[in-house]
N, C-alpha and C positions, 0 to 999 in steps of 0.2 A: 388391459392395456391395448390400445389400438395399433393396428399394423402401421409400421413406419415410425412409431414412437418408442420402439424398443430401446431400452438403455442397457448398454453393456457394462457389466461390473468390471472394475479394474482389479488386476492382481495386486498384491502388496508391492511388488517391484514397480509396476506402472504407477501406483499411487505415490510411491516415494519419488519417482521421476517427476510427476506432476507437482508434488510438494516442493521439490528442489527448484523447478522452474518458477513457481510462484514466489518462493523466497528470493530468488535471484532478481526477478522483476521488481519485487518490493524494495530491495536494496537499491536497485537502479533508480526507481522513482524517488526514493528519499534523497539520493545524491542529486537528481535533477532539481528537486525542490530547493535543496540547499544552494545549488549553483545559481538558480534564478534569483533567490533572495539575496545572495551575496552580490550578484551582478546588478540587479535592478532596484533593490530595496534600500540599500545604503546602510548607514550606521544605525538607523532607527530599529532595525530588525536583527542586530547582532545578538541580542539576548535570545530571540526566538530561534535563530540559527544554531546557537550553542545548545539550546534546549532540544532541538531536533536531533542533534548529534548525540547528546547524552541520553535522552529518554526515548527516542524513536516514536513508537506508537502513542505514548503519553502526550506527545507534543501536538497530536492532531487537533485536540480541542483548542489549544492555544492558537494554532494556525488558523482555525476556523474563525476566530475572533479578530484576526488581523486584517488590515486594509488590503494587503497583498493577496488575500485569499481568493478574491474574484479572478485574479490572474492565474491562479494555480488550481482552481476548482476541479477541473477534469482529472488532474493528476491525483488530487486528494480523493476524489470519488473512486478512481481505480485502486488506490491504496485501501480504501474501505472494503471494496469488493474482494480484493486479495485477502485481507484480514478475515473476512467472513468465510471465504473458501478454506483458508488454513485452519480456522476453528472447526469447520465441518469435517475436515480431514482428521484432525486430532480426536474428534468425538466419534469418528467412524460413520458419519451420516452422509 
């Protein structure tokens, strides 16, 4: 490892704190997505909104296929990044 690239390992307590922050941000993003769809998308997206409320992560694929996706792309990308980080935390990698 090169100087300056040293990665500090997290204690289990710090890892839990990071995980908690990620989960909180994930929940906030889901709510933001729902709010935007409810406000801007109208009746055509009511099924998608309900799916997001019911399924959470499983609704990402359906959201990607919607016309409103381009408006929400950055939030969805952040959700994907958070999901990947949470999976790595669960695996301990």
